[in-house]
Structure formats: C-alpha cells, structure tokens
N, CA, C, O and CB atoms as a CASP TS submission, in Angstrom:
PFRMAT TS
TARGET T0000
AUTHOR 0000-0000-0000
METHOD Language model
MODEL 1
PARENT N/A
ATOM      1  N   UNK     1       3.486  20.390  21.261  1.00  0.00           N
ATOM      2  CA  UNK     1       3.452  21.003  19.946  1.00  0.00           C
ATOM      3  C   UNK     1       2.137  21.761  19.782  1.00  0.00           C
ATOM      4  O   UNK     1       1.072  21.264  20.149  1.00  0.00           O
ATOM      5  CB  UNK     1       3.622  19.937  18.834  1.00  0.00           C
ATOM      6  N   UNK     2       2.222  22.942  19.239  1.00  0.00           N
ATOM      7  CA  UNK     2       1.029  23.762  19.033  1.00  0.00           C
ATOM      8  C   UNK     2       0.442  23.485  17.655  1.00  0.00           C
ATOM      9  O   UNK     2       1.170  23.402  16.665  1.00  0.00           O
ATOM     10  CB  UNK     2       1.360  25.264  19.187  1.00  0.00           C
ATOM     11  N   UNK     3      -0.851  23.346  17.602  1.00  0.00           N
ATOM     12  CA  UNK     3      -1.569  23.115  16.356  1.00  0.00           C
ATOM     13  C   UNK     3      -1.578  24.384  15.520  1.00  0.00           C
ATOM     14  O   UNK     3      -1.829  25.474  16.034  1.00  0.00           O
ATOM     15  CB  UNK     3      -3.007  22.642  16.632  1.00  0.00           C
ATOM     16  N   UNK     4      -1.304  24.239  14.227  1.00  0.00           N
ATOM     17  CA  UNK     4      -1.365  25.382  13.322  1.00  0.00           C
ATOM     18  C   UNK     4      -2.657  25.314  12.511  1.00  0.00           C
ATOM     19  O   UNK     4      -3.296  24.265  12.431  1.00  0.00           O
ATOM     20  CB  UNK     4      -0.124  25.416  12.384  1.00  0.00           C
ATOM     21  N   UNK     5      -3.026  26.429  11.919  1.00  0.00           N
ATOM     22  CA  UNK     5      -4.234  26.442  11.093  1.00  0.00           C
ATOM     23  C   UNK     5      -4.079  25.513   9.891  1.00  0.00           C
ATOM     24  O   UNK     5      -5.051  24.899   9.452  1.00  0.00           O
ATOM     25  CB  UNK     5      -4.547  27.872  10.621  1.00  0.00           C
ATOM     26  N   UNK     6      -2.868  25.408   9.359  1.00  0.00           N
ATOM     27  CA  UNK     6      -2.617  24.517   8.226  1.00  0.00           C
ATOM     28  C   UNK     6      -2.836  23.062   8.630  1.00  0.00           C
ATOM     29  O   UNK     6      -3.419  22.291   7.868  1.00  0.00           O
ATOM     30  CB  UNK     6      -1.186  24.712   7.690  1.00  0.00           C
ATOM     31  N   UNK     7      -2.377  22.683   9.812  1.00  0.00           N
ATOM     32  CA  UNK     7      -2.573  21.318  10.293  1.00  0.00           C
ATOM     33  C   UNK     7      -4.054  21.033  10.521  1.00  0.00           C
ATOM     34  O   UNK     7      -4.536  19.934  10.247  1.00  0.00           O
ATOM     35  CB  UNK     7      -1.782  21.086  11.588  1.00  0.00           C
ATOM     36  N   UNK     8      -4.751  22.014  11.014  1.00  0.00           N
ATOM     37  CA  UNK     8      -6.185  21.859  11.251  1.00  0.00           C
ATOM     38  C   UNK     8      -6.916  21.591   9.937  1.00  0.00           C
ATOM     39  O   UNK     8      -7.744  20.683   9.863  1.00  0.00           O
ATOM     40  CB  UNK     8      -6.760  23.116  11.937  1.00  0.00           C
ATOM     41  N   UNK     9      -6.619  22.361   8.920  1.00  0.00           N
ATOM     42  CA  UNK     9      -7.248  22.170   7.605  1.00  0.00           C
ATOM     43  C   UNK     9      -6.829  20.844   6.984  1.00  0.00           C
ATOM     44  O   UNK     9      -7.635  20.189   6.323  1.00  0.00           O
ATOM     45  CB  UNK     9      -6.884  23.326   6.661  1.00  0.00           C
ATOM     46  N   UNK    10      -5.586  20.447   7.188  1.00  0.00           N
ATOM     47  CA  UNK    10      -5.066  19.221   6.585  1.00  0.00           C
ATOM     48  C   UNK    10      -5.728  17.973   7.157  1.00  0.00           C
ATOM     49  O   UNK    10      -5.628  16.893   6.575  1.00  0.00           O
ATOM     50  CB  UNK    10      -3.565  19.141   6.785  1.00  0.00           C
ATOM     51  N   UNK    11      -6.402  18.118   8.292  1.00  0.00           N
ATOM     52  CA  UNK    11      -7.088  16.975   8.888  1.00  0.00           C
ATOM     53  C   UNK    11      -8.208  16.440   8.019  1.00  0.00           C
ATOM     54  O   UNK    11      -8.622  15.292   8.180  1.00  0.00           O
ATOM     55  CB  UNK    11      -7.636  17.352  10.226  1.00  0.00           C
ATOM     56  N   UNK    12      -8.705  17.261   7.095  1.00  0.00           N
ATOM     57  CA  UNK    12      -9.722  16.815   6.153  1.00  0.00           C
ATOM     58  C   UNK    12     -11.137  16.761   6.714  1.00  0.00           C
ATOM     59  O   UNK    12     -12.033  16.221   6.066  1.00  0.00           O
ATOM     60  CB  UNK    12      -9.360  15.482   5.650  1.00  0.00           C
ATOM     61  N   UNK    13     -11.351  17.301   7.889  1.00  0.00           N
ATOM     62  CA  UNK    13     -12.678  17.295   8.497  1.00  0.00           C
ATOM     63  C   UNK    13     -13.444  18.536   8.049  1.00  0.00           C
ATOM     64  O   UNK    13     -12.849  19.581   7.790  1.00  0.00           O
ATOM     65  CB  UNK    13     -12.578  17.238  10.046  1.00  0.00           C
ATOM     66  N   UNK    14     -14.756  18.416   7.960  1.00  0.00           N
ATOM     67  CA  UNK    14     -15.558  19.617   7.729  1.00  0.00           C
ATOM     68  C   UNK    14     -15.529  20.447   9.010  1.00  0.00           C
ATOM     69  O   UNK    14     -15.314  19.916  10.100  1.00  0.00           O
ATOM     70  CB  UNK    14     -17.037  19.256   7.314  1.00  0.00           C
ATOM     71  N   UNK    15     -15.745  21.735   8.869  1.00  0.00           N
ATOM     72  CA  UNK    15     -15.759  22.604  10.048  1.00  0.00           C
ATOM     73  C   UNK    15     -16.869  22.191  11.006  1.00  0.00           C
ATOM     74  O   UNK    15     -16.674  22.192  12.222  1.00  0.00           O
ATOM     75  CB  UNK    15     -15.937  24.075   9.636  1.00  0.00           C
ATOM     76  N   UNK    16     -18.018  21.841  10.468  1.00  0.00           N
ATOM     77  CA  UNK    16     -19.143  21.436  11.316  1.00  0.00           C
ATOM     78  C   UNK    16     -18.827  20.169  12.105  1.00  0.00           C
ATOM     79  O   UNK    16     -19.083  20.094  13.306  1.00  0.00           O
ATOM     80  CB  UNK    16     -20.392  21.217  10.465  1.00  0.00           C
ATOM     81  N   UNK    17     -18.272  19.184  11.422  1.00  0.00           N
ATOM     82  CA  UNK    17     -17.968  17.912  12.090  1.00  0.00           C
ATOM     83  C   UNK    17     -16.878  18.089  13.142  1.00  0.00           C
ATOM     84  O   UNK    17     -16.992  17.570  14.252  1.00  0.00           O
ATOM     85  CB  UNK    17     -17.536  16.855  11.062  1.00  0.00           C
ATOM     86  N   UNK    18     -15.826  18.819  12.794  1.00  0.00           N
ATOM     87  CA  UNK    18     -14.739  19.040  13.741  1.00  0.00           C
ATOM     88  C   UNK    18     -15.240  19.799  14.964  1.00  0.00           C
ATOM     89  O   UNK    18     -14.903  19.447  16.094  1.00  0.00           O
ATOM     90  CB  UNK    18     -13.589  19.807  13.072  1.00  0.00           C
ATOM     91  N   UNK    19     -16.035  20.825  14.746  1.00  0.00           N
ATOM     92  CA  UNK    19     -16.576  21.600  15.865  1.00  0.00           C
ATOM     93  C   UNK    19     -17.432  20.720  16.772  1.00  0.00           C
ATOM     94  O   UNK    19     -17.334  20.797  17.997  1.00  0.00           O
ATOM     95  CB  UNK    19     -17.403  22.788  15.345  1.00  0.00           C
ATOM     96  N   UNK    20     -18.264  19.892  16.168  1.00  0.00           N
ATOM     97  CA  UNK    20     -19.136  19.015  16.957  1.00  0.00           C
ATOM     98  C   UNK    20     -18.322  18.021  17.777  1.00  0.00           C
ATOM     99  O   UNK    20     -18.553  17.866  18.976  1.00  0.00           O
ATOM    100  CB  UNK    20     -20.110  18.265  16.042  1.00  0.00           C
ATOM    101  N   UNK    21     -17.380  17.354  17.140  1.00  0.00           N
ATOM    102  CA  UNK    21     -16.591  16.328  17.828  1.00  0.00           C
ATOM    103  C   UNK    21     -15.660  16.919  18.880  1.00  0.00           C
ATOM    104  O   UNK    21     -15.396  16.278  19.897  1.00  0.00           O
ATOM    105  CB  UNK    21     -15.781  15.537  16.823  1.00  0.00           C
ATOM    106  N   UNK    22     -15.156  18.138  18.648  1.00  0.00           N
ATOM    107  CA  UNK    22     -14.245  18.782  19.603  1.00  0.00           C
ATOM    108  C   UNK    22     -15.007  19.579  20.660  1.00  0.00           C
ATOM    109  O   UNK    22     -14.418  20.092  21.611  1.00  0.00           O
ATOM    110  CB  UNK    22     -13.270  19.702  18.864  1.00  0.00           C
ATOM    111  N   UNK    23     -16.330  19.673  20.479  1.00  0.00           N
ATOM    112  CA  UNK    23     -17.178  20.425  21.408  1.00  0.00           C
ATOM    113  C   UNK    23     -16.776  21.901  21.484  1.00  0.00           C
ATOM    114  O   UNK    23     -16.688  22.489  22.562  1.00  0.00           O
ATOM    115  CB  UNK    23     -17.112  19.799  22.800  1.00  0.00           C
ATOM    116  N   UNK    24     -16.538  22.471  20.309  1.00  0.00           N
ATOM    117  CA  UNK    24     -16.265  23.907  20.186  1.00  0.00           C
ATOM    118  C   UNK    24     -17.211  24.453  19.116  1.00  0.00           C
ATOM    119  O   UNK    24     -17.849  23.679  18.402  1.00  0.00           O
ATOM    120  CB  UNK    24     -14.743  24.190  19.817  1.00  0.00           C
ATOM    121  N   UNK    25     -17.303  25.755  19.002  1.00  0.00           N
ATOM    122  CA  UNK    25     -18.206  26.327  18.002  1.00  0.00           C
ATOM    123  C   UNK    25     -17.586  26.259  16.603  1.00  0.00           C
ATOM    124  O   UNK    25     -16.366  26.232  16.442  1.00  0.00           O
ATOM    125  CB  UNK    25     -18.549  27.786  18.361  1.00  0.00           C
ATOM    126  N   UNK    26     -18.462  26.231  15.607  1.00  0.00           N
ATOM    127  CA  UNK    26     -17.991  26.257  14.225  1.00  0.00           C
ATOM    128  C   UNK    26     -17.262  27.559  13.949  1.00  0.00           C
ATOM    129  O   UNK    26     -16.302  27.587  13.178  1.00  0.00           O
ATOM    130  CB  UNK    26     -19.162  26.080  13.244  1.00  0.00           C
ATOM    131  N   UNK    27     -17.710  28.630  14.570  1.00  0.00           N
ATOM    132  CA  UNK    27     -17.050  29.927  14.399  1.00  0.00           C
ATOM    133  C   UNK    27     -15.605  29.858  14.894  1.00  0.00           C
ATOM    134  O   UNK    27     -14.712  30.454  14.292  1.00  0.00           O
ATOM    135  CB  UNK    27     -17.823  31.036  15.155  1.00  0.00           C
ATOM    136  N   UNK    28     -15.375  29.132  15.988  1.00  0.00           N
ATOM    137  CA  UNK    28     -14.013  28.953  16.502  1.00  0.00           C
ATOM    138  C   UNK    28     -13.154  28.226  15.480  1.00  0.00           C
ATOM    139  O   UNK    28     -12.035  28.651  15.193  1.00  0.00           O
ATOM    140  CB  UNK    28     -14.029  28.176  17.834  1.00  0.00           C
ATOM    141  N   UNK    29     -13.670  27.136  14.931  1.00  0.00           N
ATOM    142  CA  UNK    29     -12.915  26.357  13.942  1.00  0.00           C
ATOM    143  C   UNK    29     -12.662  27.196  12.698  1.00  0.00           C
ATOM    144  O   UNK    29     -11.537  27.240  12.198  1.00  0.00           O
ATOM    145  CB  UNK    29     -13.673  25.060  13.569  1.00  0.00           C
ATOM    146  N   UNK    30     -13.685  27.855  12.199  1.00  0.00           N
ATOM    147  CA  UNK    30     -13.546  28.664  10.987  1.00  0.00           C
ATOM    148  C   UNK    30     -12.516  29.776  11.175  1.00  0.00           C
ATOM    149  O   UNK    30     -11.641  29.965  10.330  1.00  0.00           O
ATOM    150  CB  UNK    30     -14.897  29.265  10.592  1.00  0.00           C
ATOM    151  N   UNK    31     -12.619  30.499  12.263  1.00  0.00           N
ATOM    152  CA  UNK    31     -11.682  31.592  12.519  1.00  0.00           C
ATOM    153  C   UNK    31     -10.256  31.111  12.650  1.00  0.00           C
ATOM    154  O   UNK    31      -9.329  31.762  12.168  1.00  0.00           O
ATOM    155  CB  UNK    31     -12.075  32.331  13.764  1.00  0.00           C
ATOM    156  N   UNK    32     -10.073  29.964  13.306  1.00  0.00           N
ATOM    157  CA  UNK    32      -8.736  29.409  13.466  1.00  0.00           C
ATOM    158  C   UNK    32      -8.173  28.964  12.119  1.00  0.00           C
ATOM    159  O   UNK    32      -7.024  29.265  11.797  1.00  0.00           O
ATOM    160  CB  UNK    32      -8.757  28.232  14.450  1.00  0.00           C
ATOM    161  N   UNK    33      -8.979  28.246  11.328  1.00  0.00           N
ATOM    162  CA  UNK    33      -8.513  27.779  10.023  1.00  0.00           C
ATOM    163  C   UNK    33      -8.132  28.934   9.105  1.00  0.00           C
ATOM    164  O   UNK    33      -7.195  28.817   8.315  1.00  0.00           O
ATOM    165  CB  UNK    33      -9.582  26.930   9.361  1.00  0.00           C
ATOM    166  N   UNK    34      -8.844  30.035   9.203  1.00  0.00           N
ATOM    167  CA  UNK    34      -8.559  31.198   8.351  1.00  0.00           C
ATOM    168  C   UNK    34      -7.461  32.083   8.919  1.00  0.00           C
ATOM    169  O   UNK    34      -7.053  33.054   8.282  1.00  0.00           O
ATOM    170  CB  UNK    34      -9.815  32.018   8.158  1.00  0.00           C
ATOM    171  N   UNK    35      -6.981  31.754  10.113  1.00  0.00           N
ATOM    172  CA  UNK    35      -5.932  32.553  10.732  1.00  0.00           C
ATOM    173  C   UNK    35      -6.430  33.879  11.275  1.00  0.00           C
ATOM    174  O   UNK    35      -5.642  34.802  11.486  1.00  0.00           O
ATOM    175  CB  UNK    35      -4.842  32.801   9.748  1.00  0.00           C
ATOM    176  N   UNK    36      -7.736  33.981  11.502  1.00  0.00           N
ATOM    177  CA  UNK    36      -8.316  35.230  11.988  1.00  0.00           C
ATOM    178  C   UNK    36      -8.113  35.420  13.480  1.00  0.00           C
ATOM    179  O   UNK    36      -8.056  36.551  13.962  1.00  0.00           O
ATOM    180  CB  UNK    36      -9.786  35.274  11.670  1.00  0.00           C
ATOM    181  N   UNK    37      -8.002  34.324  14.211  1.00  0.00           N
ATOM    182  CA  UNK    37      -7.754  34.418  15.647  1.00  0.00           C
ATOM    183  C   UNK    37      -7.186  33.104  16.158  1.00  0.00           C
ATOM    184  O   UNK    37      -7.264  32.070  15.495  1.00  0.00           O
ATOM    185  CB  UNK    37      -9.047  34.780  16.407  1.00  0.00           C
ATOM    186  N   UNK    38      -6.625  33.168  17.329  1.00  0.00           N
ATOM    187  CA  UNK    38      -6.109  31.983  18.002  1.00  0.00           C
ATOM    188  C   UNK    38      -7.102  31.613  19.100  1.00  0.00           C
ATOM    189  O   UNK    38      -7.343  32.411  20.006  1.00  0.00           O
ATOM    190  CB  UNK    38      -4.668  32.230  18.588  1.00  0.00           C
ATOM    191  N   UNK    39      -7.678  30.416  19.033  1.00  0.00           N
ATOM    192  CA  UNK    39      -8.663  30.045  20.046  1.00  0.00           C
ATOM    193  C   UNK    39      -8.029  29.890  21.428  1.00  0.00           C
ATOM    194  O   UNK    39      -6.808  29.811  21.563  1.00  0.00           O
ATOM    195  CB  UNK    39      -9.358  28.751  19.649  1.00  0.00           C
ATOM    196  N   UNK    40      -8.868  29.849  22.429  1.00  0.00           N
ATOM    197  CA  UNK    40      -8.388  29.620  23.782  1.00  0.00           C
ATOM    198  C   UNK    40      -7.683  28.275  23.847  1.00  0.00           C
ATOM    199  O   UNK    40      -7.948  27.376  23.049  1.00  0.00           O
ATOM    200  CB  UNK    40      -9.548  29.679  24.796  1.00  0.00           C
ATOM    201  N   UNK    41      -6.789  28.159  24.804  1.00  0.00           N
ATOM    202  CA  UNK    41      -5.984  26.942  24.930  1.00  0.00           C
ATOM    203  C   UNK    41      -6.854  25.683  25.008  1.00  0.00           C
ATOM    204  O   UNK    41      -6.545  24.676  24.370  1.00  0.00           O
ATOM    205  CB  UNK    41      -5.093  27.031  26.167  1.00  0.00           C
ATOM    206  N   UNK    42      -7.922  25.733  25.773  1.00  0.00           N
ATOM    207  CA  UNK    42      -8.796  24.566  25.911  1.00  0.00           C
ATOM    208  C   UNK    42      -9.398  24.162  24.563  1.00  0.00           C
ATOM    209  O   UNK    42      -9.521  22.973  24.270  1.00  0.00           O
ATOM    210  CB  UNK    42      -9.917  24.856  26.923  1.00  0.00           C
ATOM    211  N   UNK    43      -9.768  25.136  23.755  1.00  0.00           N
ATOM    212  CA  UNK    43     -10.324  24.842  22.428  1.00  0.00           C
ATOM    213  C   UNK    43      -9.269  24.235  21.521  1.00  0.00           C
ATOM    214  O   UNK    43      -9.543  23.273  20.803  1.00  0.00           O
ATOM    215  CB  UNK    43     -10.898  26.113  21.788  1.00  0.00           C
ATOM    216  N   UNK    44      -8.067  24.789  21.549  1.00  0.00           N
ATOM    217  CA  UNK    44      -6.976  24.250  20.733  1.00  0.00           C
ATOM    218  C   UNK    44      -6.670  22.817  21.135  1.00  0.00           C
ATOM    219  O   UNK    44      -6.467  21.960  20.275  1.00  0.00           O
ATOM    220  CB  UNK    44      -5.713  25.121  20.867  1.00  0.00           C
ATOM    221  N   UNK    45      -6.636  22.551  22.430  1.00  0.00           N
ATOM    222  CA  UNK    45      -6.368  21.193  22.908  1.00  0.00           C
ATOM    223  C   UNK    45      -7.479  20.233  22.490  1.00  0.00           C
ATOM    224  O   UNK    45      -7.202  19.094  22.116  1.00  0.00           O
ATOM    225  CB  UNK    45      -6.212  21.185  24.435  1.00  0.00           C
ATOM    226  N   UNK    46      -8.721  20.678  22.550  1.00  0.00           N
ATOM    227  CA  UNK    46      -9.843  19.833  22.148  1.00  0.00           C
ATOM    228  C   UNK    46      -9.777  19.510  20.657  1.00  0.00           C
ATOM    229  O   UNK    46     -10.025  18.373  20.256  1.00  0.00           O
ATOM    230  CB  UNK    46     -11.176  20.518  22.483  1.00  0.00           C
ATOM    231  N   UNK    47      -9.448  20.497  19.842  1.00  0.00           N
ATOM    232  CA  UNK    47      -9.318  20.274  18.400  1.00  0.00           C
ATOM    233  C   UNK    47      -8.163  19.319  18.123  1.00  0.00           C
ATOM    234  O   UNK    47      -8.296  18.406  17.308  1.00  0.00           O
ATOM    235  CB  UNK    47      -9.103  21.615  17.653  1.00  0.00           C
ATOM    236  N   UNK    48      -7.042  19.520  18.787  1.00  0.00           N
ATOM    237  CA  UNK    48      -5.872  18.654  18.608  1.00  0.00           C
ATOM    238  C   UNK    48      -6.214  17.210  18.951  1.00  0.00           C
ATOM    239  O   UNK    48      -5.890  16.300  18.187  1.00  0.00           O
ATOM    240  CB  UNK    48      -4.698  19.141  19.478  1.00  0.00           C
ATOM    241  N   UNK    49      -6.860  16.990  20.080  1.00  0.00           N
ATOM    242  CA  UNK    49      -7.226  15.631  20.492  1.00  0.00           C
ATOM    243  C   UNK    49      -8.205  15.002  19.506  1.00  0.00           C
ATOM    244  O   UNK    49      -8.125  13.804  19.234  1.00  0.00           O
ATOM    245  CB  UNK    49      -7.836  15.644  21.899  1.00  0.00           C
ATOM    246  N   UNK    50      -9.109  15.782  18.980  1.00  0.00           N
ATOM    247  CA  UNK    50     -10.082  15.270  18.020  1.00  0.00           C
ATOM    248  C   UNK    50      -9.407  14.840  16.727  1.00  0.00           C
ATOM    249  O   UNK    50      -9.787  13.830  16.135  1.00  0.00           O
ATOM    250  CB  UNK    50     -11.145  16.323  17.728  1.00  0.00           C
ATOM    251  N   UNK    51      -8.416  15.591  16.287  1.00  0.00           N
ATOM    252  CA  UNK    51      -7.735  15.280  15.028  1.00  0.00           C
ATOM    253  C   UNK    51      -6.772  14.101  15.139  1.00  0.00           C
ATOM    254  O   UNK    51      -6.345  13.560  14.119  1.00  0.00           O
ATOM    255  CB  UNK    51      -6.983  16.493  14.546  1.00  0.00           C
ATOM    256  N   UNK    52      -6.426  13.697  16.349  1.00  0.00           N
ATOM    257  CA  UNK    52      -5.466  12.581  16.520  1.00  0.00           C
ATOM    258  C   UNK    52      -6.040  11.268  16.118  1.00  0.00           C
ATOM    259  O   UNK    52      -5.361  10.244  16.203  1.00  0.00           O
ATOM    260  CB  UNK    52      -5.003  12.490  17.943  1.00  0.00           C
TER
END
C-alpha cells in the first residue's frame, strides 16, 4: 500500500519529529504532506515504517 499525504498528516507527528525519526529531511516531509511532490521510494518507505 502506498502512503498518501493525508495518511502522513493523520499520523499526528510534527514534521520535525517525523523527519528526524524517519531519517529524511523536513523539506521532504513538508512537501509530501502538502502534495507538492512525491518523495523517493526509500523516503516514502522510511516514513511509512516510522508511522507504524
């Protein structure tokens, strides 16, 4: 299943905390949550695993 920006926001994490725990940049998280871009697969997988 592919993570959507809505699911990412629904996790209730701050962008800073999610970025830190997923080891991705805050800019990546922010852009994804706003629907501005789709992160690389590795970043999406890291965010998904962090939110689980």
